[in-house]
N, C-alpha and C positions, 0 to 999 in steps of 0.2 A: 544383649540384655538377657538372653535365654540362660547363658552360662555365668552370670553375674554372681549368683550366690556360691556357686562351686568355685569360681575364681577368688572370691573373697575368702572362702574357707582355705584355700591352698596358700594364699598369702599369709594368712593369720597362722596356720600351722607351721609354714616355713619360717616365719618371723620368730616364733617361740622356740622352734627347733634350733635355729642359728644362734639366738640369744643364749640359750642355756648351754649349748655346746661349747661356745667361746668362753662363757663365764666359768664353766666348770674347769677349763684349762687354767684360767687365771687364779682361781682360789684353790687349785688341787695341791699346791705346795704345802698347805697346812694339814697337819695330821692331828686328829682330835680323838678324845676318848668318848666312845658311846656310852660306856657304863657310867663315867662321871656326869654326862648329860643327863641321865635319868636317875642318878643317885643310887645306883645299884652295885653290889660287889663285882669285882673283875671276873671275867669268864674263866680265865686260867685254862685255856684250851692247850694240851699237850701235843706237839707235832715234832717228828724226827726223834722222838724219845728224849731229846734233851733241850727242847725249846718250849717255853710255856708262853702262850700269847694271850692277849686281851683283844677286845674289839677297838684297835686303834685304827681309824680309817682316814682317808684323804678327804679332805672337806668338799671335793668335787662330787663325791658320791651323793651328797645331801640333795643336790638338784639334778643328778643324772637320771633318777626315775621319770622326771618329766620328758627327757629324751627318749626313754623307752616307749612311753605312751604315744608320744607324737610320731615316732617312727612307725609304730603299728597302725596308727590313724591314717597316715599318709599312704601306707601301703594298702590299707583297707579301701580307701576311697580313690586313690590315684595310681595304684599299682607300684610293682618294684622298680620300674624304670624311672619313676618320680623320686623314689627313695634314693636311687643311684645318683640322680642329677643333684638332688639337694645335699647329698653326702659329699659329692665332689665340690659343690660350692662351699660348704662348711669347711672342707680341707684347704681350699684356697684362702678363705678368710681367716682361718687359724694361721696359716703360714704367714698372712699379712701381719697378724697380731705378733708372731714371733719376731718379724723383722722390726716391727715398731717397738717392742720391748727392749730388743737388743740395742737398737739405736739410742733409746733413751738412758740406757746404763752407760753409754759412751760420752753423754753429755757432762761437761765439767759443772760442778755445782756452784750456786752462787754463794758468796761468803756469808751474807746475811742470813741465808736459809740455814747454813750450818751453825751459825752463832746463836740463832733463835731457839733452835732445837737441841743444843748440846747439853742443857740442863734437864733432859728427860730422865737422866739417871743420877743417883746420889752424888757420884764422883764428878759430875759435869763434863764428862768426856764423851758423851754420846755423839756418834758419828751418823746422822740421818742418811747421808749419801751412801755410806758403806753398807748400811742396813737395807736401803732400798735396792742396791745392787746385788746384795747377797740373796734377798728373798726372790727378786725377779729373775736372777741368773739361774738359780735352782729350778724356777718354774719353767725355764727354757727347756730343760731336759724332759719335762712332762709334756710340754707342748709337742716337741719332736716325736717322742713315744706315742703321744695320743694320735697324732696325724696317721701313723702307720696302723695303729691298733683300732682306731675309730673307723677308718675307711674299710678295713678288712671285716670288722665286726658288723658294720652296717650292711655291707653287701651280703654277708652270711645271714643276718637277720632277715633281710628282704627276701632272700631265696628260700630260706626255710619257711618263712610265713607263707609265701605264695605256694609252696610245695604242699604244706599241710592243708592249706584252703582248698587246692585241687583234689587232694586225696579224701578230704571230708565233704566235698561237694558243697562248699561255701558254708558249712555248718560248724559248730563248736569254735566260736571266736576265742574262747578262753584257751583252747588248745594250741591254736596257731599263734596267739600272742604270747602266751607263757612259754611255749617250747621254743620259739624262735628266740626269745630274749634269754633264756637260760643258756643256750648253746652259744649264741653270739657273744654273750657277755663273760663267758668262761674264757674264751679267746682273747676278748678285749682286756679283761682284768689282768692276765698274765703277761700279755704283750707290753701294755703301757708301762706297768712298774719295772719289768725287766729291763726295758730300754732306758727308761728315765733314771732309775736308781742303781743300775749295775753297769749297763753298756756305756752310757753317756755321763755317768756321774763323775765329778772331779775326785782325784785320788783320795783326798781327805774326807770326802762325804759319801764315797761308794759304800753301798750296804753289802754284807756278806750274802752270798747266794742263798743260803738257808733262810736268812731274814726276808729277802725278796719273795721266795716261794711262799713263806709262811704269811706274810702280809697280803699277797695275792689271794691266798686261801681265805683269809679273813674277809677281804673285801668282796669276793665271790659269795660268801655265805651271806653277807649283808644284801647284796644284789639279788640273791636267790630268794631271800625272805620278802624283800620288797616287791619283786616280780609277782609273787603269789598274792601279797596283800593288795596289790594295785589292780588286780583283775576286776573286782566290782567296779572300781572307778573307770575302767576302760568301757564296761558296759553302759554306765551312766553317760559317758561322753558320746558313745556310739549312738545311744538313743536320741540324745540332745542334737546331734548332727543330722540324723535321719529326719527328725522333725523340722529342722531348719531348711534342709534340701527338698523336703517333700512338695511345697508349693511349686518350686522350680521343675521338679520331675513330673508333676500333673501337668504343667504348661508344655513341657517337652512331648508328653504322651498325646496331648490333644493336638498339637502341631503335626505329630506323625500320623495320627488318625485322619486329619484333615487332608494330608498329602495322599494318603491311601484312597480316600473317597474321591478326591479329584481325579 
């Protein structure tokens, strides 16, 4: 009973972590325009002298900030070994998702399903099975890339977070949270897109290497900004968790005092 609150916290954080990590893999195939979302002019950032880029991002980055925060919270309350174990579990489950998605793309479509959905386009030739396979097959490359990038990024994040906490004597939460995120996500951003859209991409869907590097850069700029903006949210959650765990900690301290007196 003494550890019940901390156990519940760990289960909740792990559940949110795994859900968002897996969901980010599934929706990551979609590329959206951040400028259009907020009805602002395109950024028109020039890179490599001959390439102009806007903030076109993978949909996975929308919920990835949740993973940033949860990683830091797990590290803060349970240590880097806990982050490592949760990250390994996430990689195993993401691999399971990969196999499940691949298997479903191999299933023969039902004739009535094709017939019902064929009028989704004006010419009446829409093939929903072909679209399903196309979308999810592209997603498989992202999943493979993410397994490598995610695991390396998480281990790096946990190590840097713990190192900064030691160097600052458990002070400056903002520094260890933001610093670890900025460094680990730099590695993650470049690895996942390079593997997904260059190494493992089908010949007719492979991005030019300049495009890969440029989009990686844009994605990282977004993650950099979000990491800074989410710092206050991390403090709020930290405070809420401390208040949640306080009754349990008081009980533990009382029991330790009783043992000493005895």
